Backbone as a printed PyTorch tensor [residue, N CA C, xyz], in Angstrom:
tensor([[[ 13.8150,  13.4800,  18.8470],
         [ 12.3470,  13.1650,  19.3720],
         [ 12.6750,  11.7870,  20.2050]],

        [[ 12.2420,  11.5130,  21.1970],
         [ 12.4840,  10.4840,  22.0270],
         [ 11.2470,   9.1390,  21.7580]],

        [[ 12.0430,   7.9240,  21.5620],
         [ 10.9920,   7.0710,  20.9400],
         [ 10.2580,   6.4430,  22.2440]],

        [[  9.0150,   6.1730,  22.3450],
         [  8.1540,   5.7480,  23.5350],
         [  8.6630,   4.2930,  23.7500]],

        [[  8.9160,   3.8800,  25.1030],
         [  9.4070,   2.6720,  25.3430],
         [  8.2660,   1.5640,  25.3060]],

        [[  6.9500,   2.0620,  24.9930],
         [  6.1230,   1.0970,  24.9620],
         [  4.8920,   1.6670,  23.7880]],

        [[  4.3950,   0.5560,  23.0040],
         [  3.6030,   1.2030,  22.0900],
         [  2.0310,   0.9640,  22.3920]],

        [[  1.2090,   1.6230,  21.8180],
         [ -0.1180,   1.9920,  22.3300],
         [ -1.0220,   0.3890,  22.2060]],

        [[ -0.4320,  -0.4980,  21.3300],
         [ -1.4290,  -1.6220,  20.9390],
         [ -0.3060,  -2.4440,  20.0530]],

        [[ -0.4850,  -3.7610,  20.2740],
         [  0.4340,  -4.7360,  19.5850],
         [ -0.3830,  -5.2790,  18.7110]],

        [[  0.0140,  -6.0870,  17.5790],
         [ -0.5870,  -7.0500,  16.5360],
         [ -1.6550,  -7.9550,  17.1920]],

        [[ -0.8920,  -8.8570,  18.2820],
         [ -2.0550,  -9.5830,  18.9120],
         [ -3.2270,  -8.7390,  19.5070]],

        [[ -3.1330,  -7.6650,  20.0990],
         [ -4.2230,  -6.9630,  20.7180],
         [ -4.9950,  -6.4170,  19.7150]],

        [[ -4.6220,  -6.0900,  18.6390],
         [ -5.2920,  -5.3300,  17.5900],
         [ -6.5020,  -6.9120,  16.9330]],

        [[ -5.6950,  -7.8110,  16.7260],
         [ -6.4550,  -8.9400,  16.1980],
         [ -7.5170,  -9.3800,  17.2570]],

        [[ -7.1220,  -9.6650,  18.4290],
         [ -8.0820, -10.0160,  19.4360],
         [ -9.2330,  -9.0510,  19.7390]],

        [[ -8.9310,  -7.8100,  19.7130],
         [ -9.8200,  -6.7040,  19.6230],
         [-10.9570,  -6.7470,  18.7490]],

        [[-10.3260,  -6.9420,  17.4350],
         [-11.3680,  -6.8190,  16.3150],
         [-11.9770,  -7.9790,  16.2760]],

        [[-11.5840,  -9.2260,  16.6620],
         [-12.2520, -10.4610,  16.2650],
         [-13.4790, -10.4350,  17.6840]],

        [[-13.1390,  -9.9500,  18.8390],
         [-13.7610,  -9.7090,  19.9090],
         [-15.3230,  -8.8680,  19.5970]],

        [[-14.6950,  -7.9190,  18.5390],
         [-16.0290,  -6.9610,  18.4010],
         [-16.7510,  -7.5330,  17.1220]],

        [[-16.2740,  -8.6400,  16.6580],
         [-16.9390,  -9.2170,  15.5240],
         [-16.7880,  -8.5370,  14.0800]],

        [[-15.7550,  -7.9200,  13.9420],
         [-15.1210,  -7.0420,  13.0710],
         [-14.1330,  -7.7160,  12.1610]],

        [[-14.1930,  -7.6930,  10.7560],
         [-13.2730,  -8.1340,   9.5060],
         [-12.4960,  -6.8350,   9.8210]],

        [[-11.1240,  -7.1950,   8.9920],
         [-10.0960,  -6.0770,   8.7630],
         [-10.7910,  -4.9130,   7.9790]],

        [[-11.5460,  -5.3720,   7.0070],
         [-12.1660,  -4.3540,   6.1510],
         [-13.1350,  -3.3680,   6.8510]],

        [[-13.8960,  -3.9680,   7.6640],
         [-14.6990,  -3.2740,   8.4460],
         [-14.1180,  -2.1700,   9.4240]],

        [[-13.1120,  -2.5780,   9.8640],
         [-12.2020,  -1.6410,  10.8250],
         [-11.6950,  -0.6020,  10.0390]],

        [[-11.1160,  -0.9650,   8.9420],
         [-10.6220,  -0.2030,   7.8800],
         [-11.4260,   1.1300,   7.5640]],

        [[-12.6820,   0.6120,   7.1790],
         [-13.8130,   1.5130,   6.8160],
         [-14.2110,   2.2530,   7.7710]],

        [[-14.5600,   1.6430,   9.0350],
         [-15.0620,   2.6860,  10.2150],
         [-13.7390,   3.5020,  10.9590]],

        [[-12.5980,   3.1560,  10.9850],
         [-11.7000,   3.8360,  11.5840],
         [-10.9320,   4.8210,  10.5170]],

        [[-11.1990,   4.6120,   9.1640],
         [-10.6630,   5.5470,   8.1470],
         [ -9.0200,   5.4350,   8.0930]],

        [[ -8.6270,   4.5330,   8.9400],
         [ -7.1390,   4.2550,   8.7530],
         [ -6.4610,   3.7130,   7.4740]],

        [[ -5.4830,   3.6220,   7.3440],
         [ -4.7400,   3.0230,   5.9310],
         [ -4.9220,   1.4760,   5.9270]],

        [[ -5.3040,   0.7490,   5.0830],
         [ -5.6340,  -0.4650,   4.9560],
         [ -4.3410,  -1.3480,   4.8920]],

        [[ -3.4350,  -0.9690,   4.0520],
         [ -2.1470,  -1.6200,   4.1600],
         [ -1.5270,  -1.5230,   5.5110]],

        [[ -1.7090,  -0.7940,   6.1500],
         [ -0.9120,  -0.5340,   7.6710],
         [ -1.4390,  -1.5720,   8.5270]],

        [[ -2.9070,  -1.7250,   8.6240],
         [ -3.5290,  -2.4460,   9.5160],
         [ -3.3960,  -3.9930,   9.0590]],

        [[ -3.3750,  -4.5410,   8.0100],
         [ -3.1840,  -5.6510,   7.4250],
         [ -1.6620,  -6.1530,   7.6240]],

        [[ -0.7680,  -5.3560,   7.3940],
         [  0.6290,  -5.7810,   7.5120],
         [  0.9100,  -5.6290,   8.9860]],

        [[  0.2430,  -4.8250,   9.8080],
         [  0.4830,  -4.5340,  11.3290],
         [  0.2490,  -5.9520,  11.9780]],

        [[ -1.1800,  -6.2700,  11.8140],
         [ -1.5610,  -7.6580,  12.5030],
         [ -0.7850,  -8.9340,  12.1620]],

        [[ -0.0700,  -8.7800,  10.8100],
         [  0.6870, -10.2000,  10.5370],
         [  2.2460, -10.0360,  11.4700]],

        [[  2.2480,  -8.8140,  11.9140],
         [  3.6840,  -8.9440,  12.9520],
         [  4.7180,  -8.7190,  11.9690]],

        [[  4.5570,  -8.4130,  10.7630],
         [  5.7660,  -8.2830,   9.8420],
         [  5.8920,  -6.6980,   9.5760]],

        [[  5.4470,  -5.7500,  10.2040],
         [  5.5010,  -4.5510,   9.5550],
         [  5.0650,  -3.4130,  11.0660]],

        [[  6.0230,  -2.4880,  11.3690],
         [  5.9000,  -1.7400,  12.4660],
         [  5.2940,  -0.3980,  12.0230]],

        [[  4.2600,  -0.0290,  11.8760],
         [  3.6120,   1.2860,  11.4580],
         [  4.0670,   2.4920,  12.6160]],

        [[  3.8560,   3.7660,  12.0650],
         [  4.3010,   4.7650,  13.0120],
         [  3.3410,   4.8580,  14.2220]],

        [[  3.7670,   5.6860,  15.2630],
         [  3.2510,   5.8070,  16.4910],
         [  1.5580,   6.5080,  16.2640]],

        [[  1.8290,   7.1810,  15.4000],
         [  0.5880,   8.1510,  15.3390],
         [ -0.8220,   7.1160,  14.7610]],

        [[ -0.2900,   6.3730,  13.8840],
         [ -1.3380,   5.1160,  13.3470],
         [ -1.6150,   4.1550,  14.7050]],

        [[ -0.5500,   3.8660,  15.3970],
         [ -0.8750,   2.7850,  16.6830],
         [ -1.7360,   3.6590,  17.6480]],

        [[ -1.5880,   4.9610,  17.7350],
         [ -2.4340,   5.4970,  18.7760],
         [ -4.0510,   5.6180,  18.3410]],

        [[ -3.7270,   5.9570,  16.9930],
         [ -5.3970,   6.0350,  16.3300],
         [ -5.9640,   4.8960,  16.3770]],

        [[ -5.2400,   3.6240,  16.2650],
         [ -6.0650,   2.3780,  16.0510],
         [ -6.4900,   2.0280,  17.5500]],

        [[ -5.6690,   2.3360,  18.6430],
         [ -5.9900,   1.9150,  19.9840],
         [ -7.0900,   2.8510,  20.5160]],

        [[ -7.1430,   3.9640,  20.0400],
         [ -8.3850,   4.9600,  20.3570],
         [ -9.4390,   4.5140,  19.8680]],

        [[ -9.5570,   3.9480,  18.5690],
         [-10.6710,   3.3220,  17.7360],
         [-11.0470,   2.1970,  18.6320]],

        [[-10.4030,   1.1740,  19.1920],
         [-10.9570,   0.1160,  19.8230],
         [-11.3350,   0.5410,  21.0510]],

        [[-10.6660,   1.7910,  21.8520],
         [-11.1020,   2.2780,  22.9560],
         [-12.5360,   2.9860,  23.0540]],

        [[-12.6890,   3.6040,  21.7590],
         [-14.0590,   4.1080,  21.6900],
         [-15.1030,   3.2190,  21.4760]],

        [[-14.8350,   1.9210,  21.2150],
         [-15.9550,   0.7880,  21.1350],
         [-15.8410,  -0.0500,  22.4000]],

        [[-15.4260,   0.2940,  23.2880],
         [-15.4050,  -0.0200,  24.6730],
         [-14.3350,  -1.3120,  25.1390]],

        [[-13.3020,  -1.4200,  24.1020],
         [-12.2850,  -2.4550,  24.3040],
         [-11.4050,  -1.9570,  25.2280]],

        [[-10.8140,  -2.7510,  26.2530],
         [ -9.9740,  -2.2030,  27.3650],
         [ -8.6430,  -3.1130,  26.7050]],

        [[ -7.3370,  -2.3160,  26.6410],
         [ -6.3420,  -3.0050,  26.2430],
         [ -5.2000,  -2.7410,  27.3870]],

        [[ -5.1390,  -3.9480,  28.0870],
         [ -4.2280,  -3.7320,  29.2480],
         [ -2.6750,  -3.5410,  28.8840]],

        [[ -2.1880,  -2.6350,  29.9380],
         [ -0.6870,  -2.3260,  29.4690],
         [  0.1500,  -3.4770,  29.7860]],

        [[ -0.2690,  -4.3760,  30.5120],
         [  0.6000,  -5.5500,  30.7580],
         [  0.9290,  -6.4390,  29.4680]],

        [[ -0.0240,  -6.4420,  28.5020],
         [  0.5830,  -7.1280,  27.2520],
         [  1.0920,  -6.5060,  26.3400]],

        [[  1.3620,  -5.1380,  26.5550],
         [  2.1390,  -4.3450,  25.5780],
         [  3.6580,  -4.6500,  25.4260]],

        [[  4.1200,  -4.9720,  24.5940],
         [  5.6230,  -5.3870,  24.4640],
         [  6.2850,  -4.1720,  24.4310]],

        [[  7.5230,  -3.8970,  25.3830],
         [  8.1340,  -2.7440,  25.3820],
         [  9.2930,  -2.8050,  24.2030]],

        [[  9.4100,  -1.4360,  23.7160],
         [ 10.4190,  -1.3520,  22.5520],
         [ 11.6570,  -1.7590,  22.7670]],

        [[ 12.4470,  -2.8550,  21.9150],
         [ 13.7420,  -3.0970,  22.2940],
         [ 14.6460,  -1.9670,  22.7750]],

        [[ 15.7350,  -2.1130,  23.3980],
         [ 16.6950,  -1.0030,  23.6990],
         [ 17.2460,  -0.5910,  22.5120]],

        [[ 17.5830,  -1.3540,  21.5760],
         [ 18.4650,  -0.8280,  20.3810],
         [ 17.7340,  -0.1810,  19.5520]],

        [[ 16.2890,  -0.2790,  19.6540],
         [ 15.4300,   0.6820,  18.8270],
         [ 15.1910,   2.2640,  19.2880]],

        [[ 15.4800,   2.2170,  20.7110],
         [ 15.6100,   3.5170,  21.4120],
         [ 16.5810,   4.5120,  21.0700]],

        [[ 17.6950,   3.9830,  20.4060],
         [ 18.9200,   4.7280,  19.8710],
         [ 18.6920,   5.7070,  18.6330]],

        [[ 19.1730,   6.8160,  18.7250],
         [ 19.0090,   7.6580,  17.5180],
         [ 19.3360,   6.8290,  16.3060]],

        [[ 18.4440,   6.9560,  15.2620],
         [ 18.9450,   6.1760,  14.1650],
         [ 18.5220,   4.8230,  13.9540]],

        [[ 18.0610,   4.1190,  15.0030],
         [ 17.8350,   2.7590,  15.1040],
         [ 16.7520,   2.1160,  13.9290]],

        [[ 15.8920,   3.3100,  13.5670],
         [ 14.7310,   2.7770,  12.8620],
         [ 15.1870,   2.5640,  11.4470]],

        [[ 16.5040,   3.0870,  11.2000],
         [ 17.0330,   3.0610,   9.9250],
         [ 17.7150,   1.6460,   9.5390]],

        [[ 18.0700,   0.9240,  10.5960],
         [ 18.6250,  -0.5740,  10.4670],
         [ 17.9310,  -1.4240,  10.9310]],

        [[ 17.6760,  -2.6260,  10.0820],
         [ 16.7300,  -3.5620,  10.2850],
         [ 17.5050,  -5.0810,   9.7490]],

        [[ 17.3260,  -5.8450,  10.6520],
         [ 18.1340,  -7.0850,  10.0540],
         [ 17.2080,  -7.7340,   8.9550]],

        [[ 17.6240,  -8.4640,   8.0810],
         [ 16.9150,  -8.9730,   7.3620],
         [ 16.9230, -10.7340,   7.2940]],

        [[ 15.8750, -11.1440,   7.6320],
         [ 15.8840, -12.5580,   7.8980],
         [ 15.1710, -13.2170,   6.7120]],

        [[ 14.7690, -12.6580,   5.7400],
         [ 14.3440, -13.5680,   4.6550],
         [ 14.1410, -12.6620,   3.4420]],

        [[ 14.3250, -12.9510,   2.2830],
         [ 14.5580, -12.2360,   1.0160],
         [ 13.4290, -11.1310,   0.7980]],

        [[ 13.9420,  -9.9870,   0.3020],
         [ 13.2400,  -8.6550,   0.4920],
         [ 13.8050,  -7.8980,  -0.6140]],

        [[ 12.9060,  -6.7420,  -0.7520],
         [ 13.3350,  -5.7760,  -1.8500],
         [ 13.4360,  -4.4380,  -1.2220]],

        [[ 14.3690,  -3.4790,  -1.2810],
         [ 14.7360,  -2.3060,  -0.7910],
         [ 14.0770,  -1.3610,  -1.4170]],

        [[ 13.4190,  -0.2870,  -0.7690],
         [ 12.7750,   0.9190,  -1.3300],
         [ 13.8520,   1.9730,  -1.6580]],

        [[ 13.7270,   2.3240,  -2.8230],
         [ 14.6110,   3.5040,  -3.2910],
         [ 14.8130,   4.6540,  -2.0560]],

        [[ 16.0880,   5.0580,  -2.0570],
         [ 16.1300,   6.5350,  -1.2700],
         [ 15.6710,   7.7100,  -1.8350]],

        [[ 15.2250,   7.6410,  -3.1330],
         [ 14.2780,   8.9390,  -3.5160],
         [ 13.0820,   8.7290,  -2.9140]],

        [[ 12.3890,   7.4970,  -2.7050],
         [ 11.0190,   7.6940,  -2.0810],
         [ 10.8430,   8.0710,  -0.6530]],

        [[ 10.0330,   9.1380,  -0.4990],
         [  9.8780,   9.7710,   0.5560],
         [  8.9200,   8.9690,   1.4350]],

        [[  8.8760,   8.8720,   2.6740],
         [  7.9400,   8.2250,   3.6590],
         [  6.5040,   8.3850,   3.1990]],

        [[  5.9070,   9.5630,   2.7030],
         [  4.7020,   9.9480,   2.4740],
         [  4.5800,   9.3610,   1.0290]],

        [[  5.4260,   9.2170,   0.1770],
         [  4.9470,   8.6400,  -1.1810],
         [  4.9860,   7.2370,  -0.7500]],

        [[  5.6860,   6.7070,   0.0930],
         [  5.7860,   5.1700,   0.2540],
         [  4.4050,   4.5510,   0.8650]],

        [[  3.7850,   5.6520,   1.7820],
         [  2.5940,   5.2810,   2.2500],
         [  1.2830,   5.5560,   1.3400]],

        [[  1.6240,   6.3310,   0.4060],
         [  0.5080,   6.4310,  -0.7140],
         [  0.7390,   5.2920,  -1.6930]],

        [[  1.8620,   4.8680,  -2.0900],
         [  1.7820,   3.7270,  -3.0640],
         [  1.2600,   2.6770,  -2.4840]],

        [[  1.9240,   1.9820,  -1.0400],
         [  1.1480,   1.0750,  -0.3890],
         [ -0.0730,   1.0380,  -0.3340]],

        [[ -0.8810,   2.0710,  -0.1990],
         [ -2.2370,   2.4280,   0.0050],
         [ -2.8250,   1.9030,  -1.3090]],

        [[ -2.3790,   2.6610,  -2.0820],
         [ -2.7320,   2.5820,  -3.6150],
         [ -3.0030,   0.9710,  -3.9510]],

        [[ -1.6320,   0.1800,  -3.7340],
         [ -1.5800,  -1.1220,  -4.0140],
         [ -2.7350,  -1.9400,  -3.1700]],

        [[ -2.9010,  -1.5770,  -1.9730],
         [ -3.9890,  -2.2600,  -1.0550],
         [ -5.3990,  -2.0300,  -1.7410]],

        [[ -5.7600,  -0.9560,  -2.2840],
         [ -7.1120,  -0.4440,  -2.8730],
         [ -7.1570,  -1.4100,  -4.2170]],

        [[ -5.9830,  -1.4830,  -4.9520],
         [ -6.0940,  -2.2610,  -6.2160],
         [ -6.2070,  -3.7170,  -5.6970]],

        [[ -5.6540,  -4.1440,  -4.7470],
         [ -5.6210,  -5.8510,  -4.4480],
         [ -7.1760,  -5.7360,  -4.0100]],

        [[ -7.7890,  -4.9930,  -3.4080],
         [ -9.2460,  -5.3220,  -3.0320],
         [-10.0750,  -5.3270,  -4.1410]],

        [[ -9.7920,  -4.1780,  -4.9120],
         [-10.3990,  -4.5250,  -6.4090],
         [-10.1630,  -5.8820,  -7.1080]],

        [[ -9.0580,  -6.1190,  -7.1410],
         [ -8.6820,  -7.5030,  -8.1340],
         [ -9.4750,  -8.4890,  -7.4370]],

        [[ -9.3680,  -8.7260,  -6.1270],
         [-10.3210,  -9.8970,  -5.1990],
         [-11.9090,  -9.5150,  -5.8370]],

        [[-12.2740,  -8.6030,  -5.9610],
         [-13.7580,  -8.1920,  -6.3160],
         [-13.9370,  -8.8830,  -7.6160]],

        [[-13.0850,  -8.5440,  -8.5780],
         [-13.1490,  -8.5540,  -9.9630],
         [-13.1220, -10.2830, -10.3200]],

        [[-12.0940, -10.9430,  -9.6780],
         [-11.6720, -12.3220,  -9.8940],
         [-13.1020, -13.1180,  -9.5340]],

        [[-14.0610, -12.7720,  -8.6940],
         [-15.1020, -13.5980,  -8.3370],
         [-16.4020, -13.2170,  -9.0820]],

        [[-16.2820, -12.0640,  -9.9470],
         [-17.4940, -11.5350, -10.9540],
         [-17.6830, -12.7150, -11.9560]],

        [[-19.1180, -13.2490, -12.1970],
         [-19.4120, -14.1030, -13.2350],
         [-19.1650, -13.3540, -14.5670]],

        [[-18.6070, -14.1250, -15.6810],
         [-18.4190, -13.8580, -16.7520],
         [-20.0750, -13.7880, -17.5980]],

        [[-20.2620, -12.9430, -18.5850],
         [-21.3130, -12.7980, -19.2750],
         [-21.0620, -13.1420, -20.6130]],

        [[-21.8470, -13.8940, -21.3390],
         [-21.9100, -14.0290, -22.8430],
         [-22.4540, -12.8780, -23.8000]],

        [[-21.9480, -12.6390, -24.7350],
         [-22.6750, -11.6530, -25.6570],
         [-23.5590, -12.2900, -26.3160]],

        [[-24.5400, -11.3270, -27.0890],
         [-25.4730, -11.8500, -27.9820],
         [-24.9740, -12.6410, -29.4240]],

        [[-23.7120, -12.1340, -29.9030],
         [-23.3280, -12.7650, -31.0970],
         [-22.2710, -13.6590, -30.5870]],

        [[-22.1020, -14.1210, -29.5570],
         [-20.9190, -14.9500, -29.1680],
         [-19.6490, -13.9220, -28.3360]],

        [[-18.8760, -14.7760, -28.2200],
         [-17.8050, -14.0620, -27.2300],
         [-18.3530, -13.5890, -25.9720]],

        [[-17.6330, -12.4380, -25.3890],
         [-18.0790, -12.0370, -23.9070],
         [-18.9050, -10.8700, -24.1910]],

        [[-19.8180, -10.2290, -23.2380],
         [-20.5110,  -9.2470, -22.9560],
         [-19.4030,  -7.9280, -22.7930]],

        [[-19.9710,  -6.9340, -23.3070],
         [-19.1580,  -5.5390, -23.1620],
         [-18.7600,  -5.4180, -21.7000]],

        [[-19.6230,  -5.5460, -20.7080],
         [-19.3650,  -5.3030, -19.3560],
         [-18.3350,  -6.4250, -18.9270]],

        [[-18.1580,  -7.5350, -19.2850],
         [-17.3210,  -8.5100, -18.9380],
         [-15.9280,  -8.0290, -19.7390]],

        [[-15.9260,  -7.6560, -20.8570],
         [-14.5570,  -7.1540, -21.3670],
         [-14.0620,  -6.0950, -20.8150]],

        [[-14.8940,  -5.1540, -20.4020],
         [-14.5390,  -4.1050, -19.4580],
         [-13.6790,  -4.4090, -17.9700]],

        [[-14.5040,  -5.3330, -17.5960],
         [-14.1360,  -5.6190, -16.0900],
         [-12.7510,  -6.3300, -16.4670]],

        [[-12.4910,  -7.1310, -17.4640],
         [-11.2960,  -7.8110, -17.8230],
         [ -9.9830,  -7.0040, -17.9860]],

        [[-10.5490,  -5.8870, -18.6410],
         [ -9.4230,  -4.8380, -18.6540],
         [ -9.1670,  -3.8570, -17.4940]],

        [[-10.2500,  -3.9120, -16.5560],
         [-10.0440,  -2.9970, -15.4940],
         [ -9.0720,  -4.0500, -14.4110]],

        [[ -9.5690,  -5.2710, -14.4580],
         [ -8.6980,  -6.4540, -13.7760],
         [ -7.2300,  -6.3290, -14.0490]],

        [[ -6.9260,  -6.3880, -15.3470],
         [ -5.1200,  -6.2500, -15.9330],
         [ -4.8850,  -5.0370, -15.5530]],

        [[ -5.5910,  -3.8720, -15.5650],
         [ -5.2270,  -2.6580, -15.3920],
         [ -4.5980,  -2.5020, -13.9080]],

        [[ -5.7050,  -2.9960, -12.9150],
         [ -5.0160,  -3.0530, -11.6580],
         [ -3.8680,  -3.8170, -11.3090]],

        [[ -3.3560,  -4.7580, -12.2870],
         [ -2.4960,  -5.4050, -11.9190],
         [ -1.2810,  -4.8130, -12.5240]],

        [[ -1.4810,  -4.3890, -13.6550],
         [ -0.5130,  -3.8000, -14.3250],
         [ -0.0670,  -2.3560, -13.2130]],

        [[ -0.9790,  -1.6510, -12.9450],
         [ -0.5030,  -0.3690, -12.0350],
         [  0.2530,  -0.9430, -10.6950]],

        [[ -0.2890,  -1.9180, -10.2480],
         [  0.4580,  -2.2670,  -8.8720],
         [  2.0150,  -2.6300,  -9.2910]],

        [[  2.3200,  -3.3540, -10.5080],
         [  3.3940,  -3.6920, -11.0280],
         [  4.2460,  -2.4980, -11.1640]],

        [[  3.8260,  -1.3550, -11.6860],
         [  4.3810,  -0.1050, -12.0780],
         [  4.7890,   0.5270, -10.7690]],

        [[  3.9690,   0.5620,  -9.7030],
         [  4.0280,   1.0090,  -8.4640],
         [  5.3350,   0.3920,  -7.8310]],

        [[  5.1350,  -1.1300,  -8.0530],
         [  6.4290,  -1.7150,  -7.3060],
         [  7.7010,  -1.2750,  -7.7840]],

        [[  7.8920,  -1.2090,  -9.2080],
         [  9.1970,  -0.5900, -10.0400],
         [  9.3850,   0.6500,  -9.5960]],

        [[  8.2990,   1.5150,  -9.4500],
         [  8.5180,   2.9140,  -8.7340],
         [  9.1060,   3.1620,  -7.4340]],

        [[  8.7540,   2.1760,  -6.4870],
         [  9.1270,   1.9880,  -5.0980],
         [ 10.8600,   1.6150,  -5.1830]],

        [[ 11.0540,   0.8200,  -6.3380],
         [ 12.3970,   0.3080,  -6.1500],
         [ 13.3220,   1.1340,  -6.9490]],

        [[ 12.8630,   2.6210,  -7.4080],
         [ 13.5270,   3.6830,  -7.9950],
         [ 13.7170,   3.1910,  -9.6610]],

        [[ 12.8400,   2.5070, -10.0610],
         [ 12.8530,   2.3260, -11.6660],
         [ 11.5660,   2.4380, -12.1250]],

        [[ 11.0970,   3.7400, -12.2680],
         [  9.7490,   4.0180, -12.9670],
         [  9.8830,   3.5380, -14.5180]],

        [[  9.3880,   2.1790, -14.8920],
         [  9.7140,   1.8680, -16.3320],
         [  8.7560,   2.4050, -17.4560]],

        [[  7.6550,   3.0500, -16.9910],
         [  6.6990,   3.4950, -17.9120],
         [  6.5340,   5.1580, -17.3670]],

        [[  6.2540,   5.8120, -18.2520],
         [  6.1150,   7.4270, -17.7650],
         [  4.3830,   7.7300, -18.4100]],

        [[  3.6230,   8.7080, -17.6850],
         [  2.4680,   9.0910, -17.9910],
         [  2.6320,   9.4510, -19.3560]],

        [[  1.5540,   9.1180, -20.1910],
         [  1.4990,   9.5920, -21.7110],
         [  0.1510,  10.5440, -21.7420]],

        [[  0.3960,  11.7290, -22.3420],
         [ -1.0230,  12.6600, -22.7080],
         [ -2.0190,  11.7380, -23.3580]],

        [[ -3.4300,  11.7020, -22.7300],
         [ -4.4760,  10.9910, -23.4800],
         [ -4.8010,  11.3330, -24.8170]],

        [[ -4.6000,  12.7420, -25.1650],
         [ -4.7280,  13.1980, -26.4960],
         [ -3.8060,  12.9490, -27.4130]],

        [[ -2.5750,  12.1170, -27.1440],
         [ -1.4180,  11.8730, -28.1620],
         [ -2.0950,  10.4730, -28.6680]],

        [[ -1.8080,  10.1910, -30.0070],
         [ -1.9080,   8.7150, -30.7760],
         [ -0.9750,   7.8770, -30.3050]],

        [[ -1.2510,   6.5590, -29.5000],
         [ -0.3590,   5.8500, -29.1940],
         [  0.2700,   5.0830, -30.3000]],

        [[  1.7260,   4.7440, -30.3530],
         [  2.4460,   4.0280, -31.3070],
         [  2.7870,   2.8240, -30.8780]],

        [[  2.9980,   2.4810, -29.4600],
         [  3.5880,   1.5570, -28.8990],
         [  2.8400,   0.8940, -27.6500]],

        [[  3.1060,  -0.3800, -27.3490],
         [  2.2460,  -0.6480, -26.1310],
         [  2.6250,   0.0400, -24.7180]],

        [[  3.7600,   0.5390, -24.6410],
         [  4.5220,   1.5860, -23.7470],
         [  3.5690,   2.7850, -23.6080]],

        [[  3.3290,   3.4320, -25.0380],
         [  2.5170,   4.5810, -25.2400],
         [  0.9220,   4.3310, -24.5970]],

        [[  0.4920,   2.9570, -24.7290],
         [ -0.7730,   2.5720, -24.5910],
         [ -0.8110,   2.5200, -22.8870]],

        [[  0.0440,   1.9270, -22.4690],
         [ -0.0460,   1.7120, -21.1030],
         [  0.4080,   2.8840, -20.0960]],

        [[  1.3000,   3.9940, -20.6300],
         [  1.2420,   5.2360, -20.1970],
         [  0.1770,   5.9260, -20.1630]],

        [[ -0.8060,   5.8000, -21.2130],
         [ -2.1380,   6.6020, -21.1420],
         [ -2.9410,   6.1250, -19.8950]],

        [[ -3.1340,   4.6850, -19.8030],
         [ -3.4730,   4.3240, -18.8720],
         [ -3.1290,   4.8450, -17.3710]],

        [[ -1.8360,   4.6830, -17.3590],
         [ -1.1600,   4.9380, -16.1970],
         [ -1.4140,   6.3890, -15.5930]],

        [[ -1.3370,   7.2080, -16.6100],
         [ -1.7300,   8.6760, -16.4700],
         [ -2.9060,   8.7800, -15.3490]],

        [[ -3.8540,   8.0730, -15.4950],
         [ -5.2300,   8.1630, -14.7580],
         [ -4.6500,   7.7410, -13.4340]],

        [[ -3.7280,   7.1810, -12.9180],
         [ -3.2640,   6.7300, -11.5710],
         [ -2.9050,   7.9070, -10.6840]],

        [[ -3.5080,   8.0430,  -9.3510],
         [ -3.1450,   9.3180,  -8.7450],
         [ -1.4320,   9.3510,  -8.5020]],

        [[ -0.8250,   8.3750,  -8.7550],
         [  0.5310,   8.2330,  -8.5920],
         [  1.3250,   8.5030,  -9.7910]],

        [[  0.8200,   8.8220, -10.8120],
         [  1.4540,   9.0690, -11.9650],
         [  2.3180,  10.1800, -11.9380]],

        [[  2.1620,  11.2790, -11.3410],
         [  3.3200,  12.3210, -11.1980],
         [  4.2560,  11.9600, -10.3880]],

        [[  4.1580,  11.2530,  -9.5070],
         [  5.3820,  10.4940,  -8.5980],
         [  6.4580,   9.8290,  -9.5820]],

        [[  5.6220,   9.2130, -10.7030],
         [  6.7690,   8.6250, -11.7350],
         [  7.6170,   9.5610, -12.2090]],

        [[  6.9360,  10.6210, -12.5260],
         [  7.7050,  11.6760, -13.4860],
         [  8.7500,  12.3360, -12.6500]],

        [[  8.2140,  12.5220, -11.3050],
         [  9.3300,  13.0490, -10.3970],
         [ 10.5170,  12.2780, -10.1110]],

        [[ 10.1770,  10.8530,  -9.9850],
         [ 11.2920,   9.7380,  -9.7520],
         [ 12.0700,   9.7810, -10.8230]],

        [[ 11.5990,  10.0830, -12.2520],
         [ 12.5100,   9.5220, -13.2260],
         [ 13.2960,  10.8000, -13.1780]],

        [[ 12.8700,  12.1150, -12.9660],
         [ 13.7930,  13.3650, -13.1240],
         [ 14.8000,  13.1770, -12.1260]],

        [[ 14.5060,  12.5210, -10.9540],
         [ 15.6620,  12.4230, -10.0260],
         [ 16.7850,  11.2560, -10.6110]],

        [[ 16.2370,  10.5130, -11.3390],
         [ 17.1980,   9.4610, -11.4550],
         [ 18.0600,  10.1220, -12.5690]],

        [[ 17.5740,  10.7370, -13.6780],
         [ 18.3840,  11.7180, -14.5280],
         [ 19.3840,  12.5890, -13.8700]],

        [[ 18.9370,  13.3680, -12.7770],
         [ 19.8660,  14.2910, -12.0390],
         [ 21.1120,  13.4550, -11.4600]],

        [[ 20.8630,  12.2790, -10.7970],
         [ 21.8070,  11.4370, -10.1680],
         [ 22.7050,  10.9670, -11.2970]],

        [[ 22.1590,  10.6110, -12.5550],
         [ 23.4070,  10.1820, -13.5420],
         [ 24.0930,  11.0730, -13.8880]],

        [[ 23.3970,  12.4840, -14.1820],
         [ 24.1860,  13.6220, -14.6230],
         [ 25.2850,  13.9850, -13.7120]],

        [[ 24.7990,  13.8720, -12.1560],
         [ 25.9950,  14.2040, -11.3930],
         [ 27.1950,  13.2460, -11.4080]],

        [[ 26.8100,  11.9510, -11.7570],
         [ 27.9780,  11.0450, -11.8470],
         [ 28.9760,  11.3140, -13.0350]]])
């Protein structure tokens, strides 16, 4: 498949169009139904999403009456038009590599889930604490605190999954937990990405056996 020499929209155009419409990133995400992590990272200029996403984002702004001039669209560098060029990137700052066992679809699911958790974490951090009748904190505050650390924990587990090291496996909720790993595993089992951890762990075992 030939890579287009021009992209439908640039990070600067997306920022300008959004601000011109008086929309926040969250509002664009909600109205366009596009993956939140892709929009946020794209507008920073540090992430190049797939062409389908760029076309949908461009069409979203066009439907709202925004004209995106072709003159401002940066052409794709010649080296990126070569077959396999997308697999080679120059690392200019410290980063972590994604495990080869993680397929593009799973990567998108992981990043989107982390984005959703980030949004919830920000919301919970600004929630006021409530005192209980007999001292300590109200049950609702305790529940929110557990949810806060749960979201943080899930993001870390997803991060390790992306690196090819799923350190906690989902545990059946009916089983009696005997360690912190079991307790965390029962919580993680509720995550939509829990099954991916099981699959990743199985892949790791197969690779070790093959060696």
